[in-house]
NUMARLUM-274645 format. One record per residue: x, y, z of N, C-alpha, C, O in turn; residue number from 0. Coordinates in nm, 4 decimals, m for minus. Last residue first. Layout:
<pts>
X  Y  Z  X  Y  Z  X  Y  Z  X  Y  Z  NUM;
...
</pts>
This chain:
<pts>
m6.5675  m8.0640  0.4759  m6.5751  m8.1518  0.3593  m6.5843  m8.2969  0.4001  m6.5915  m8.3848  0.3142  155;
m6.7762  m7.8561  0.6764  m6.6572  m7.9388  0.6611  m6.6783  m8.0321  0.5434  m6.7903  m8.0741  0.5142  154;
m6.8714  m7.5197  0.7085  m6.9029  m7.6543  0.6609  m6.7727  m7.7306  0.6415  m6.6726  m7.6755  0.5958  153;
m6.9846  m7.2725  0.9387  m6.8789  m7.3354  0.8607  m6.9204  m7.4774  0.8222  m6.9943  m7.5447  0.8941  152;
m7.1683  m7.1511  1.1043  m7.1942  m7.1478  0.9599  m7.0855  m7.2125  0.8766  m7.0928  m7.2082  0.7538  151;
m7.0720  m7.1740  1.3652  m7.1879  m7.2508  1.3269  m7.2107  m7.2532  1.1766  m7.2679  m7.3496  1.1257  150;
m6.7121  m7.1967  1.3836  m6.8391  m7.1233  1.3853  m6.9514  m7.2057  1.3255  m6.9281  m7.2960  1.2452  149;
m6.5535  m7.4756  1.5490  m6.5691  m7.3840  1.4366  m6.7035  m7.3126  1.4452  m6.7973  m7.3627  1.5071  148;
m6.5545  m7.6602  1.7570  m6.4750  m7.5394  1.7703  m6.4940  m7.4379  1.6604  m6.4539  m7.3227  1.6768  147;
m6.8920  m7.7840  1.8134  m6.7550  m7.7946  1.7697  m6.6846  m7.6605  1.7780  m6.7483  m7.5582  1.8034  146;
m7.1563  m7.7894  1.8611  m7.0704  m7.7860  1.9797  m6.9230  m7.7944  1.9408  m6.8376  m7.8106  2.0280  145;
m7.3836  m7.5758  1.6807  m7.2921  m7.6885  1.6860  m7.2058  m7.6764  1.8101  m7.1839  m7.5659  1.8598  144;
m7.7094  m7.4702  1.7925  m7.5707  m7.4436  1.7542  m7.4899  m7.5720  1.7609  m7.5223  m7.6642  1.8358  143;
m7.9545  m7.5532  1.8933  m7.9404  m7.5398  1.7492  m7.7998  m7.5091  1.7022  m7.7719  m7.5206  1.5829  142;
m7.9281  m7.3766  2.1920  m8.0042  m7.4767  2.1181  m7.9926  m7.4509  1.9681  m8.0180  m7.3398  1.9215  141;
m7.5895  m7.2719  2.2421  m7.7339  m7.2488  2.2489  m7.8035  m7.3552  2.1657  m7.7422  m7.4164  2.0783  140;
m7.3192  m7.4522  2.3911  m7.3880  m7.3976  2.2739  m7.5377  m7.3782  2.2999  m7.6021  m7.4569  2.3693  139;
m7.1101  m7.3683  2.6203  m7.2375  m7.4392  2.6218  m7.3194  m7.3843  2.5070  m7.3835  m7.2802  2.5219  138;
m6.9081  m7.2095  2.5198  m6.8732  m7.3386  2.5801  m6.9971  m7.4273  2.5867  m6.9894  m7.5475  2.5616  137;
m6.8812  m7.0148  2.2318  m6.9696  m7.0587  2.3401  m6.9279  m7.1969  2.3901  m6.9142  m7.2903  2.3111  136;
m6.6065  m6.8166  2.1671  m6.6709  m6.9442  2.1359  m6.7543  m6.9887  2.2557  m6.7035  m6.9988  2.3674  135;
m6.4735  m6.5643  2.1212  m6.5951  m6.5781  2.2023  m6.6737  m6.7033  2.1633  m6.7922  m6.6961  2.1308  134;
m6.2757  m6.5512  1.9443  m6.2378  m6.5231  2.0829  m6.3565  m6.5433  2.1763  m6.3405  m6.5397  2.2983  133;
m6.2863  m6.8225  1.7030  m6.3263  m6.6925  1.7552  m6.2754  m6.6744  1.8978  m6.2367  m6.7710  1.9637  132;
m6.1667  m6.9769  1.3972  m6.2016  m6.9763  1.5389  m6.2307  m6.8340  1.5839  m6.2033  m6.7377  1.5122  131;
m6.0722  m6.9732  1.1472  m6.2165  m6.9549  1.1599  m6.2614  m6.9551  1.3058  m6.3794  m6.9358  1.3350  130;
m5.7673  m6.7938  1.0865  m5.8408  m6.9038  1.1477  m5.9896  m6.8702  1.1508  m6.0278  m6.7533  1.1562  129;
m5.5462  m6.6237  1.0462  m5.6144  m6.6888  0.9343  m5.6911  m6.8109  0.9818  m5.6805  m6.9187  0.9232  128;
m5.3670  m6.6988  1.3487  m5.4008  m6.6088  1.2386  m5.4686  m6.6891  1.1287  m5.4497  m6.8104  1.1198  127;
m5.3647  m6.7351  1.6907  m5.3912  m6.8038  1.5644  m5.4373  m6.7024  1.4604  m5.5343  m6.6295  1.4815  126;
m5.1230  m6.6876  1.9129  m5.2298  m6.6117  1.8484  m5.2479  m6.6756  1.7119  m5.1582  m6.6711  1.6277  125;
m5.0338  m6.8638  2.2127  m5.0283  m6.8457  2.0680  m5.1414  m6.7531  2.0254  m5.2430  m6.7419  2.0940  124;
m4.8617  m6.8216  2.4944  m4.9962  m6.8009  2.4410  m4.9810  m6.7732  2.2927  m4.9229  m6.6725  2.2522  123;
m4.6529  m7.0644  2.6401  m4.6686  m6.9568  2.5443  m4.8169  m6.9434  2.5117  m4.8884  m7.0432  2.5026  122;
m4.4258  m7.1997  2.8884  m4.5535  m7.1852  2.8198  m4.5534  m7.0647  2.7274  m4.4677  m6.9767  2.7349  121;
m4.2640  m7.4499  3.0792  m4.2522  m7.3291  2.9967  m4.3773  m7.3217  2.9106  m4.4288  m7.4239  2.8652  120;
m4.2559  m7.6854  3.2254  m4.3478  m7.5803  3.2692  m4.3257  m7.4462  3.1982  m4.3638  m7.3413  3.2501  119;
m4.1247  m7.9097  3.1426  m4.0414  m7.8023  3.1987  m4.1224  m7.6814  3.2444  m4.0659  m7.5852  3.2964  118;
m4.3373  m8.0903  3.0786  m4.2110  m8.1379  3.1373  m4.1326  m8.0270  3.2052  m4.0791  m8.0473  3.3143  117;
m4.5499  m7.9622  2.9578  m4.5711  m8.0262  3.0872  m4.4440  m8.0741  3.1545  m4.4429  m8.0963  3.2756  116;
m4.5557  m7.6682  2.8110  m4.4731  m7.7883  2.8069  m4.4815  m7.8488  2.9469  m4.4270  m7.7938  3.0426  115;
m4.8611  m7.5284  2.7174  m4.7645  m7.5480  2.8254  m4.6876  m7.6757  2.7992  m4.7465  m7.7795  2.7688  114;
m5.0304  m7.2888  2.5443  m4.9593  m7.4155  2.5273  m4.8532  m7.4245  2.6355  m4.7656  m7.3385  2.6447  113;
m5.3342  m7.1427  2.5070  m5.2164  m7.1458  2.5935  m5.1562  m7.2851  2.5843  m5.2219  m7.3854  2.6124  112;
m5.4871  m6.9831  2.2210  m5.4622  m7.0982  2.3086  m5.3332  m7.0836  2.3901  m5.2369  m7.0203  2.3466  111;
m5.6594  m6.7706  2.1017  m5.5387  m6.7472  2.1829  m5.5091  m6.8625  2.2763  m5.5058  m6.8440  2.3980  110;
m5.8912  m6.8371  1.9756  m5.7866  m6.7751  1.8931  m5.6555  m6.7555  1.9689  m5.5522  m6.7270  1.9082  109;
m6.0723  m6.9220  2.1586  m6.0059  m7.0269  2.0796  m5.8991  m6.9698  1.9874  m5.8236  m7.0457  1.9267  108;
m6.1746  m6.8266  2.4481  m6.0931  m6.7665  2.3425  m6.0162  m6.8764  2.2689  m5.9087  m6.9181  2.3121  107;
m6.5098  m6.9000  2.5379  m6.3674  m6.9314  2.5455  m6.2966  m6.8700  2.4253  m6.3518  m6.8628  2.3155  106;
m6.7918  m6.7927  2.7400  m6.7207  m6.8160  2.6148  m6.5742  m6.8474  2.6407  m6.5219  m6.8248  2.7498  105;
m7.1144  m6.8444  2.8882  m6.9700  m6.8217  2.8988  m6.9015  m6.8620  2.7694  m6.9461  m6.9523  2.6987  104;
m7.3837  m6.8863  2.8973  m7.3349  m6.8036  2.7871  m7.1852  m6.7760  2.7965  m7.1332  m6.6934  2.7214  103;
m7.4420  m7.0182  3.1253  m7.4593  m7.0942  3.0007  m7.4096  m7.0173  2.8795  m7.3946  m7.0742  2.7714  102;
m7.4260  m6.8277  3.3250  m7.3107  m6.9152  3.3028  m7.3214  m6.9946  3.1738  m7.2192  m7.0347  3.1181  101;
m7.5138  m6.5086  3.2845  m7.5735  m6.6414  3.2695  m7.4599  m6.7369  3.2340  m7.4034  m6.7281  3.1250  100;
m7.3095  m6.3202  3.2911  m7.4076  m6.3264  3.4001  m7.4783  m6.4614  3.4013  m7.4996  m6.5205  3.5071  99;
m7.0052  m6.4882  3.1894  m7.1208  m6.4031  3.1614  m7.2138  m6.4107  3.2821  m7.1981  m6.4989  3.3666  98;
m6.6481  m6.5186  3.1646  m6.7764  m6.5454  3.2300  m6.8819  m6.4448  3.1869  m6.8509  m6.3308  3.1524  97;
m6.4250  m6.6504  2.9429  m6.4883  m6.5258  2.9837  m6.6254  m6.5598  3.0400  m6.7081  m6.6216  2.9730  96;
m6.1266  m6.8439  2.9574  m6.2724  m6.8382  2.9625  m6.3168  m6.6977  3.0041  m6.2545  m6.6343  3.0893  95;
m5.8538  m6.9432  2.7587  m5.9065  m6.8535  2.8609  m6.0577  m6.8396  2.8442  m6.1091  m6.8257  2.7333  94;
m5.7460  m7.2825  2.7180  m5.7934  m7.1559  2.6626  m5.8544  m7.0748  2.7758  m5.9007  m7.1299  2.8756  93;
m5.4748  m7.5212  2.7081  m5.5828  m7.4502  2.7750  m5.6255  m7.3298  2.6919  m5.5508  m7.2817  2.6067  92;
m5.2834  m7.8133  2.7067  m5.3525  m7.7131  2.6270  m5.4691  m7.6532  2.7053  m5.5515  m7.7255  2.7614  91;
m4.9716  m7.9413  2.7353  m5.0925  m7.9168  2.8135  m5.1590  m7.7982  2.7454  m5.0966  m7.6935  2.7285  90;
m4.7618  m8.1627  2.5644  m4.8406  m8.0389  2.5590  m4.9580  m8.0461  2.6560  m5.0331  m8.1436  2.6583  89;
m4.6322  m8.3990  2.5462  m4.5992  m8.3173  2.6627  m4.6810  m8.1877  2.6684  m4.6711  m8.1119  2.7649  88;
m4.6896  m8.5152  2.3047  m4.7664  m8.5619  2.4204  m4.7343  m8.4854  2.5497  m4.8014  m8.5047  2.6511  87;
m4.4976  m8.4103  2.1297  m4.6337  m8.3553  2.1295  m4.7149  m8.3971  2.2529  m4.7997  m8.3211  2.2996  86;
m4.1755  m8.3468  2.2638  m4.2755  m8.4461  2.2241  m4.4154  m8.3853  2.2302  m4.4481  m8.3158  2.3264  85;
m4.0198  m8.1228  2.3183  m3.9577  m8.2344  2.2473  m4.0609  m8.3334  2.1937  m4.0383  m8.3970  2.0907  84;
m4.0111  m7.7816  2.3523  m4.1016  m7.8958  2.3417  m4.0369  m8.0050  2.2586  m4.0028  m7.9834  2.1423  83;
m3.9182  m7.5272  2.4420  m3.8340  m7.6481  2.4450  m3.9170  m7.7763  2.4426  m3.8945  m7.8676  2.5220  82;
m4.0560  m7.3030  2.3935  m4.0920  m7.3736  2.5166  m4.0171  m7.5064  2.5296  m4.0481  m7.5878  2.6166  81;
m3.9354  m7.2160  2.1568  m3.9448  m7.1242  2.2705  m3.9797  m7.1942  2.4015  m3.9379  m7.1500  2.5086  80;
m3.9675  m7.4360  1.9784  m3.8347  m7.3968  2.0263  m3.8430  m7.3114  2.1536  m3.7661  m7.3323  2.2475  79;
m4.2427  m7.4308  1.9347  m4.1794  m7.5525  1.9860  m4.0445  m7.5187  2.0472  m4.0109  m7.5670  2.1554  78;
m4.2622  m7.1777  1.8161  m4.3260  m7.2042  1.9456  m4.2634  m7.3255  2.0113  m4.2340  m7.3234  2.1309  77;
m4.1194  m7.2278  1.5794  m4.0748  m7.1218  1.6695  m4.1328  m7.1423  1.8100  m4.0627  m7.1266  1.9099  76;
m4.2688  m7.4251  1.4498  m4.1349  m7.4582  1.5014  m4.0844  m7.3540  1.6010  m4.0145  m7.3881  1.6964  75;
m4.6205  m7.4088  1.5483  m4.5063  m7.3844  1.4611  m4.3731  m7.4135  1.5306  m4.3659  m7.4248  1.6530  74;
m4.8784  m7.6171  1.5705  m4.7836  m7.5500  1.6593  m4.6557  m7.5335  1.5783  m4.5903  m7.6318  1.5435  73;
m5.1890  m7.5906  1.4059  m5.0485  m7.6300  1.4010  m4.9679  m7.5493  1.5011  m4.9866  m7.4284  1.5148  72;
m5.4991  m7.7009  1.5476  m5.4150  m7.5987  1.4850  m5.2723  m7.6506  1.4875  m5.2395  m7.7430  1.5620  71;
m5.8323  m7.7801  1.6449  m5.7001  m7.8224  1.5967  m5.6294  m7.7041  1.5310  m5.6921  m7.6193  1.4677  70;
m6.1201  m7.9085  1.7767  m6.0275  m7.7949  1.7854  m5.8885  m7.8424  1.7464  m5.8337  m7.9340  1.8077  69;
m6.3140  m8.0984  1.7933  m6.2448  m8.0865  1.6653  m6.1448  m7.9709  1.6633  m6.0903  m7.9390  1.5576  68;
m6.4276  m8.0701  2.0472  m6.3478  m8.1898  2.0185  m6.2698  m8.1812  1.8873  m6.1691  m8.2501  1.8716  67;
m6.4871  m7.8615  2.2506  m6.4651  m7.8408  2.1064  m6.3726  m7.9514  2.0575  m6.2548  m7.9286  2.0302  66;
m6.4954  m7.9282  2.5159  m6.6179  m7.8719  2.4573  m6.6056  m7.8467  2.3077  m6.7052  m7.8134  2.2434  65;
m6.2551  m8.0458  2.5811  m6.3734  m8.0873  2.6564  m6.5038  m8.0341  2.5970  m6.6109  m8.0883  2.6243  64;
m6.0553  m7.9233  2.4497  m6.1017  m8.0503  2.3937  m6.2264  m8.1017  2.4663  m6.2947  m8.1914  2.4169  63;
m5.9736  m7.7042  2.5977  m6.0743  m7.6851  2.4924  m6.1278  m7.8152  2.4338  m6.2354  m7.8162  2.3740  62;
m5.9516  m7.6909  2.9369  m5.9016  m7.7696  2.8238  m6.0074  m7.7602  2.7137  m6.1205  m7.8043  2.7343  61;
m5.9651  m7.3587  3.0711  m6.0232  m7.4909  3.0520  m5.9529  m7.5592  2.9350  m5.9010  m7.4928  2.8453  60;
m5.9398  m7.0894  3.3116  m5.8972  m7.1624  3.1927  m5.9640  m7.2995  3.1899  m6.0125  m7.3494  3.2914  59;
m5.9642  m6.7668  3.4338  m6.0257  m6.8991  3.4345  m5.9859  m6.9652  3.3030  m5.9969  m6.9047  3.1963  58;
m5.6882  m6.5824  3.5532  m5.7780  m6.6151  3.4427  m5.8374  m6.7527  3.4660  m5.7691  m6.8440  3.5125  57;
m5.5680  m6.3087  3.7398  m5.5987  m6.4514  3.7330  m5.7013  m6.4726  3.6220  m5.7898  m6.3898  3.6009  56;
m5.4267  m6.0593  3.9156  m5.4342  m6.1139  3.7804  m5.4533  m6.2654  3.7873  m5.3665  m6.3391  3.8342  55;
m5.3902  m5.9823  4.1736  m5.5141  m5.9394  4.1083  m5.5314  m5.9993  3.9692  m5.6396  m5.9907  3.9112  54;
m5.1366  m6.0547  4.2565  m5.2507  m6.1336  4.3037  m5.3833  m6.0977  4.2380  m5.4790  m6.1748  4.2458  53;
m4.8634  m6.0786  4.0712  m4.9720  m5.9833  4.0897  m5.0980  m6.0603  4.1293  m5.1598  m6.1246  4.0445  52;
m4.6830  m6.2853  4.0475  m4.6307  m6.1535  4.0822  m4.7377  m6.0470  4.1021  m4.7065  m5.9361  4.1455  51;
m4.8279  m6.5058  3.9653  m4.7562  m6.5110  4.0929  m4.7165  m6.3720  4.1396  m4.7166  m6.3445  4.2596  50;
m5.1461  m6.5327  3.8294  m5.0171  m6.4656  3.8204  m4.9526  m6.4666  3.9588  m5.0168  m6.4319  4.0579  49;
m5.3182  m6.8293  3.7714  m5.2934  m6.7215  3.8662  m5.1540  m6.6647  3.8464  m5.0554  m6.7384  3.8466  48;
m5.5559  m6.9732  3.6149  m5.4178  m6.9401  3.5811  m5.3876  m6.8127  3.6596  m5.4264  m6.7029  3.6197  47;
m5.7757  m7.2117  3.7412  m5.7333  m7.0725  3.7461  m5.5872  m7.0630  3.7067  m5.5036  m7.1366  3.7591  46;
m6.0131  m7.4290  3.5754  m5.8984  m7.4040  3.6617  m5.8684  m7.2544  3.6572  m5.9281  m7.1802  3.5792  45;
m6.2919  m7.6473  3.5184  m6.2299  m7.5153  3.5126  m6.1157  m7.5055  3.6133  m6.1202  m7.5649  3.7210  44;
m6.4414  m7.8775  3.5272  m6.3086  m7.8847  3.4658  m6.2372  m7.7501  3.4553  m6.1331  m7.7401  3.3902  43;
m6.4127  m7.8149  3.8781  m6.3667  m7.8892  3.7608  m6.4752  m7.8879  3.6545  m6.5930  m7.8965  3.6892  42;
m6.4976  m7.7038  4.1105  m6.4989  m7.6170  3.9922  m6.4507  m7.6886  3.8664  m6.4480  m7.6288  3.7589  41;
m6.4603  m7.8835  4.3132  m6.5993  m7.8486  4.2798  m6.6094  m7.7581  4.1574  m6.7191  m7.7376  4.1054  40;
m6.1778  m7.8906  4.3389  m6.2511  m8.0043  4.2805  m6.3930  m7.9680  4.2371  m6.4407  m8.0171  4.1348  39;
m6.0121  m7.5995  4.2299  m6.0904  m7.6626  4.3355  m6.1688  m7.7763  4.2718  m6.2212  m7.7604  4.1615  38;
m5.6830  m7.4844  4.1345  m5.8195  m7.5293  4.1124  m5.8815  m7.5861  4.2376  m5.8142  m7.6161  4.3363  37;
m5.4175  m7.3240  3.9519  m5.4852  m7.3611  4.0760  m5.6261  m7.4086  4.0435  m5.6811  m7.3767  3.9381  36;
m5.1115  m7.2845  3.8104  m5.2467  m7.3325  3.7825  m5.3049  m7.3834  3.9133  m5.2500  m7.4733  3.9770  35;
m4.9200  m6.9859  3.8118  m4.9430  m7.1198  3.8662  m5.0872  m7.1569  3.8321  m5.1744  m7.0702  3.8258  34;
m4.6696  m6.7813  3.6508  m4.8068  m6.8172  3.6861  m4.8076  m6.9546  3.7528  m4.7090  m7.0282  3.7498  33;
m4.4711  m6.5211  3.5377  m4.4773  m6.6396  3.6242  m4.6205  m6.6605  3.6732  m4.6833  m6.5703  3.7287  32;
m4.4778  m6.2878  3.3847  m4.4284  m6.4116  3.3231  m4.4413  m6.5370  3.4074  m4.4247  m6.6478  3.3564  31;
m4.5686  m5.9888  3.2822  m4.6090  m6.0856  3.3850  m4.5792  m6.2250  3.3308  m4.6482  m6.2735  3.2411  30;
m4.5141  m5.8354  3.0613  m4.4213  m5.8244  3.1735  m4.4559  m5.9187  3.2895  m4.3796  m5.9274  3.3857  29;
m4.7233  m5.8770  2.8836  m4.5921  m5.9290  2.8484  m4.4925  m5.9257  2.9644  m4.3973  m6.0037  2.9666  28;
m5.0028  m5.8709  2.8626  m4.9368  m5.8772  2.9939  m4.7953  m5.9326  2.9769  m4.7542  m6.0242  3.0481  27;
m5.0896  m5.8850  2.6044  m5.1306  m5.7698  2.6831  m5.0674  m5.7637  2.8213  m5.0776  m5.6618  2.8897  26;
m5.0614  m6.2265  2.6108  m5.0964  m6.1142  2.5242  m5.1524  m6.0013  2.6120  m5.2502  m6.0203  2.6843  25;
m4.8226  m6.3123  2.8675  m4.9474  m6.3344  2.7946  m4.9751  m6.2117  2.7082  m4.9178  m6.1051  2.7310  24;
m4.4631  m6.3619  2.8373  m4.5845  m6.3186  2.9040  m4.7080  m6.3612  2.8257  m4.6984  m6.4371  2.7293  23;
m4.2533  m6.4876  2.7216  m4.3008  m6.3666  2.6556  m4.4252  m6.3092  2.7221  m4.4866  m6.2170  2.6685  22;
m4.2122  m6.7092  2.8881  m4.0986  m6.6213  2.8566  m4.1394  m6.4898  2.7919  m4.0684  m6.3902  2.8053  21;
m4.3978  m6.8087  3.1351  m4.4262  m6.7596  3.0005  m4.3127  m6.6649  2.9641  m4.3159  m6.5490  3.0056  20;
m4.3832  m7.0785  3.3495  m4.3140  m6.9586  3.3036  m4.3490  m6.9296  3.1580  m4.3323  m7.0141  3.0701  19;
m4.5420  m7.2003  3.6245  m4.5472  m7.2030  3.4783  m4.4881  m7.0700  3.4317  m4.5360  m6.9630  3.4690  18;
m4.4530  m7.3699  3.9149  m4.4538  m7.2421  3.8441  m4.4502  m7.2659  3.6935  m4.3671  m7.3409  3.6424  17;
m4.4135  m7.6064  4.0422  m4.5492  m7.5770  3.9969  m4.5568  m7.4493  3.9141  m4.6584  m7.4242  3.8493  16;
m4.1575  m7.6125  4.1368  m4.1890  m7.6987  4.0215  m4.3280  m7.6712  3.9652  m4.3571  m7.7091  3.8518  15;
m4.1653  m7.4618  4.3692  m4.1056  m7.4010  4.2492  m4.1418  m7.4803  4.1239  m4.1556  m7.4223  4.0162  14;
m4.4808  m7.5112  4.5314  m4.3427  m7.5519  4.5046  m4.2945  m7.4834  4.3779  m4.3741  m7.4508  4.2898  13;
m4.6857  m7.3008  4.7393  m4.6572  m7.3771  4.6176  m4.5088  m7.4068  4.6068  m4.4243  m7.3381  4.6642  12;
m4.9550  m7.1969  4.9340  m4.8184  m7.2494  4.9371  m4.7977  m7.3274  4.8075  m4.8810  m7.4099  4.7699  11;
m5.1529  m6.9084  4.9359  m5.1308  m7.0419  4.8798  m4.9833  m7.0762  4.8891  m4.8973  m6.9946  4.8562  10;
m5.4034  m6.7058  5.0705  m5.2613  m6.7401  5.0706  m5.2449  m6.8857  5.0284  m5.3138  m6.9745  5.0787  9;
m5.6819  m6.6862  4.8486  m5.6122  m6.6381  4.9672  m5.4642  m6.6700  4.9573  m5.4056  m6.6625  4.8493  8;
m5.8011  m6.7498  4.6109  m5.7651  m6.8607  4.6994  m5.6992  m6.8163  4.8299  m5.6644  m6.9001  4.9130  7;
m5.8565  m6.5111  4.4708  m5.9540  m6.6207  4.4718  m5.9278  m6.7257  4.5793  m6.0219  m6.7842  4.6330  6;
m5.6334  m6.3475  4.5041  m5.7656  m6.2941  4.5349  m5.8673  m6.4070  4.5509  m5.9554  m6.3986  4.6364  5;
m5.3396  m6.4683  4.6702  m5.4285  m6.4604  4.5551  m5.5626  m6.4040  4.5985  m5.6001  m6.4121  4.7155  4;
m5.0027  m6.4734  4.7559  m5.1361  m6.4291  4.7941  m5.2184  m6.4142  4.6676  m5.1733  m6.3549  4.5696  3;
m4.7721  m6.7424  4.8050  m4.8237  m6.6311  4.7267  m4.9620  m6.5954  4.7802  m5.0291  m6.6779  4.8422  2;
m4.4760  m6.8901  4.9277  m4.6154  m6.8512  4.9507  m4.6506  m6.7349  4.8593  m4.5717  m6.6426  4.8388  1;
m4.2699  m7.1701  4.8729  m4.2958  m7.0301  4.8459  m4.4437  m7.0034  4.8680  m4.5277  m7.0853  4.8309  0;
</pts>
């Protein structure tokens, strides 16, 4: 199957590469089919490209690369919706927001994307009652912590 993208032009992909969000993404509930694309020179960043709309694409990253203590519970409803049988099948990403100064780019730790690596079904969770933020600095400013929690939080 061929798709047209704004970032990559025309791309050939296999049906097995399609990531299906049965409920869409937050704010894009009607856009359910995506593919993860990337270029070696852009690692560790990747693109979550909508298959049905070439204008919709998000930069994503594995949050464990910059927020090693990032943790939350995946509820039974989410597990059921993506048919997740084993925790090790989870592929975890968060959406990145670029800034003019790349050192100020942020990641949305409140809306993680959970993909079942076996069947490519996915869901964007919304974390409630969390200390995480939608604008977590990927490259902390001097003096900030590099963990997933806000700088003023204290751990026991």
